[in-house]
N, C-alpha and C positions, 0 to 999 in steps of 0.2 A: 790516113784519114783522121781528122780531129773530132768528127761528130759521132764516133762509135760509142756505144754504151758498154761499160764494163760491168759484167755480172760476176759476182764471187762464185768461184768453182767450189761446190760443196760435195760432201761424200755421197749424197743421194743422187748426184748426177752420174756417178761412176757405176758401171756394171762390169762384172767379171773379176772384181778385186775382192779379196777376203779381208783386207785391212787397208787403212790409209794412214800414212805417217804425215803429221803436220810439221812442215819445215819453216824456216825463216822466210822463204819466198812463197810457198804455196802448199801443194799436196803431192805426196809421193805414193803412188799406188803400190800395194804389195799383194802377192798371190798366196802368201802364207800369213797367218796371224802372228802378232808380236811374240806370244809365248812360244810358238813353234820356231820362229826365227832365232830365238835365244838358244835353241838346242841344235842349230845347224853346225856341223863340225868343220866346215871348210868354206873358203871364199867362193868356190865354184858354184855351189848351190845357192849361196847368199846372193850372188849376182844374177843367177838364172831366175830365181823367184821374183826379183825386183824388176826384171824385164817384163813389161806388161802385155805378154801374149794373150790376146783375147779380151783385154781390158778396153773399154770404150766409154766416152762421154755420151750421154743421151739427154736430149731436151727438145722442146718444141718452140718454133719461132717462124716469123715471116721474113727473117733477115735474108738479104741477097749477098751480104758480105759477112764473113765470119773469120775472126783471127783467134788463134790459140797460141799464147806465148808459153814456151816451155824451156827447161834446161835439160838437154839430153846428155847422157853419158854414153859415149860411143866406144866400141871395141876396136883394137888394132893389134897386129902381130908384127913384131920386128922382123924385117926381111921379107915380108909378104905385102903385095900391093894393098893399098887402103881399101877397106870395105865401103860399099855405097852407103850414103846416108839413109837412115831409116825412113819409111814411108808412113804418112798419115792418110788413112782412107776416110773420106766423108761420104756417108750414105744418106740419101733423101728417101724417106718412106721405104727403107729397106734396100734401095738400089744404089750401087756404087756410082757416084756422080762426079767426084773430084778427088784429086790426090795432091799432096804437098810434102815438102821436106823441110827440115830445120838445119841450117848450117851452124857451125860453131859448136859451142857446148864443151863439156869435158871429154877428154880422150884417155882411155885406160889401155895402155899398151902392154901386151904380154911379151916380156923380154925373152922368156925361155919356155917352150911348150912342155918340157919335162918337169922343171921345178916350179912352173907357174909364177915365177918372179914377175912383178908388174911395176909399171911406172904410170902415175896419174898426172896429167897435165890439165889444169883447170882452164875453162873458157867461158864466154858470155852466153846468156840465154839467146834464143831466137824465136821467130814467129812463123807458124804455118798459116798461110793466108788462102782463103777460098773466096772467089768472087763469082758474079753472074749466076747466083743460085735462083731457083724459081721464086717469084714474088707472091707466095701464098703461104698459108699455114701448112706446116710440114713437120714431120718428126725427123730429127737430125741425130745421127750417130757419128762420132769421130773415133775411129779405132786407132789406138796409139801404136807406135812401131813395136813389133815383137822382138826386135833386135837391139833396142836401146833402152836403158833405164831412163825414165821420163818423169821429170818433176814438172807438174802442171802449175803454172804461175797465174795466168789471167785469160779470161774469155771475153772477147770484144765482138760486138755485132752492131749492125745498123738498124736493128729493131729489137724490141724486148724479147726476153727469153722466159719460158715457163717450164715447169716440170714435164718430163716425157709422159705420154699417156700410158696407162697400164696395158700391157699386151696380153696378159693372161696365158702366156705360153708356158709349157713345161720347161723346167730347168734341167739341163744335162750337165752333170759334173764329171769331168774326164781327167784322168791322171795318166801321164806317160813320160817318155824320154824326149830327146832332142827333136825327133821327127814330129811328135805332137806339139812341142814348143814352136816348131816352124822352121827348123834349119833348112836353108837354101830356098825357102819360099820368098817370092819377090815383094810381097806386101801383106799386111796383117790379115785382111779378109781372104787371102789366098792360101793360108795354111790349111792343111786338110781338115782339122776339127771345125774351123770356121765355115768352110765350104759345106761340110756335112750338116752342121747345125742349121745353116740357112735352108738347105734342102729339106731337112727334117722338121722345120718350123719350130725350133726350140731355142731357148736362151742358153748360151754356152758359158760355163765357168771352166776355164782351161788351166789345169794344174799339170801341164806338160813342162818339165824342167830339163833343159839340156844337161845331160850327164847326171841327173838327179832322181831317176826312178829306181831307187834302191831299197824299196820296202821299208823306208824309215817309219818308225812308229809315230813320230809327230805328224807326218803327212797323213797317215791313216786316221789319227785323231782329228786333224783338221777336216778331213772328208766326212768323218762321223758327225761333226758339228755343223756342217754346211747344209742348209736346206737344199734339197734336190729331189727330183722326180725320177730321173734316170741316171745311172752311174756306170762308168766303165773305167777299167784299169788296164793299161797296156804295159806289160812288165817283161823283163828278161834281158834285153840287150845291154843295159848299163851294168847289170850284175855280172854278165859275162865279160864285157870289155874293161871293167875295172878290176876283174878277178877278186870280187869282194866276198864271195861265199863259196863253200863247197855244197854238194848235194845235201849233206846231213843238216846243214843250217838253213838251206833254202826252203825246203818243204815246210818246216814249222813257221818260218817267217811269213810264208804265203798264208798259211792258216791264220796266224795272228793278225795279219793285215786285214783279211776278210772278216774275221771275228769282230775287229774294232769297227769297221764300216757298218756291219750289221747291228751293232749296238745302237746306232743312230738311225739306221735305215733298214729296219727288219724285213720289209716287204717290197722295197723298190726293186725294179729290174736291175740286176747287177751283172755286168758283162766283163769277163776276164779275156783279154786279148793277148795272145803270145806274139813273139817278135815276127816282123815281116822278114822276108828273105834278105840275108846279108852274107854273101858267099864267103867272105874272109873269116866269118865266125861260125859258120854252120857246124863245123866239126873240129874247130881249132879253139882252144881256150884262150882267154886273155892273159895278161893285159894287152890292151890295144895301144899302139904307139904311133905318133905322127911320122910321116915319111915324106920328105921334101924332094926325093929324087925326081928329076924332070922339071923342077921349078914350080910345081904346084903341090898344094897340100893334099895328101891322101893318107889313109890309115892302114895299118897292117896288124894282124894278131901275132903275138909272139909266144904263146904258150905251146906246150907239147901235147899233141893229140893222144899220145900214149897214156897220159895221165888221167884220161876220162875214167878209167877203171878205178882210180883212187878217189873219185868224186869231183874232179875238176869239171866245171860247167861249160857247155857249149850251147848254141841255140837249139840244136836238136834235142839235147838232154832236157833243156828248159821246157820245150814244147811238150815232150812226153810227160814230164812231171806236172805241168799245169793242167793238162788234159785229165790226168789221173786224179788230181786233187778236186777239180770241179766235178768230175763224174762221181766221186765219193760223196762230196758235200751236197750235190744236187738231189740225192735221195731224200734229204730232209729239207731242202731249200729249193722249191720248184722255180723260184725267180732268179736263180743263179745260172748263168750261161757261159759257154766257152766258144771262142772263135780263134781258129788257127790264123795267125797273122799272114801266112802265105796266101790266104784267100784275098787279102787286101793287096799284097804285092808279092808275087811269086815268080817262078821260073820264066813264064811267058812274058810277064811284065818287065823282068830284068833284061831279057833279050831285046825287048823293044826300047826300054827306058833304063839304061844302066845307071848305077849310082856314081855320080861324078867323082866323089872322094872316097868311094868304096863302102861308105856306111850311110850316107844321107841321099834321099831322092832330090831331084831338081823340081822346078815348078810343075812340069808335066807329071812327075811322079806323085806330087801332092794331089794333083787333080785325079790321078788314077786311084789313089788310096781313098779319096773322098767318094768317088763314083762307086767303088766296091763297098765301102762302109754304108753308104746310103742305101744301096740295094739290099745288102745282107742284114743290116741292123734296123734301119727305119722302114724297110720294105714290108710287103703284106704279111710275110711269115716271120719277120724279124723279131728279136726280143724287145725292141723299143717301139713296136707297133702301138 
């Protein structure tokens, strides 16, 4: 359509991002600030934080046609069937109304899962197009794909756009691993933190990073400096499956992470969540390795359970230590809370909804985790009430 109005995409249209990089084409949302990104030690976390899980455009309009031009950077793995294109969710007045995808874009192919050698093939921008929207004033949110780095280039509509109305809702700042990032969820508003945020009536800032919940001090400082009313950290699985720490280092690192958050949020409800059930790592240390036996990607733990006595970490060791730390600190910090992750996804859940790749839930699993989190945390007696 040639009669569409082009509205510059500005930083105040973006929610859920901690920083925005101005590129030659447009805007690239980031979930860690620039100073923190300069401290990232590996490409894995750099890519994860640039995937805009929980990031959305928000504006008000009467438009019935909306186009969003973007340049996605997609993931691929050599020898594995291509992943589906990332989904753009369009919400009208808070309700999911339409979805679209963008073909083309850049493709970043992992050539070797162990060495993480990659190949980047550049491609053209594309457009997510939404039509037949209600012809009335309405609040629009476009949630960007949680699986693709997304450079936002242009917003085109058939009616003028104005800033989104202030919602006055509390801000929930959440940090976690790949499950919080949204691994295996089918679209961005279906990741468990987005589902729980919608039910809890809060604004989500999602710092769930696939493979990147490692108690990094720069993440703690970013959380310290981010305005928030409610805070949660879901930690443990990445520390075990990367074999990054022993018990002696883990406990002080947790204390330091919590201390840093409390510097900026001394009184906010702060919830520590231990790992959900993951049978391959319950009592077996990492590192975790990919396993392509059978033609599909699964994961297996390769550590020796006998080394737990020497401080090697497993999920059960992590849970015991997190419970101890929170219990100790809560004596002086009444707004600090602990939740065993197996209350979100435990033995009964696993029997009904097994983990397809041995470590990540499918869409039904995300739904189950969101259901339980909403009930236990946002419910009548929950810490986020």
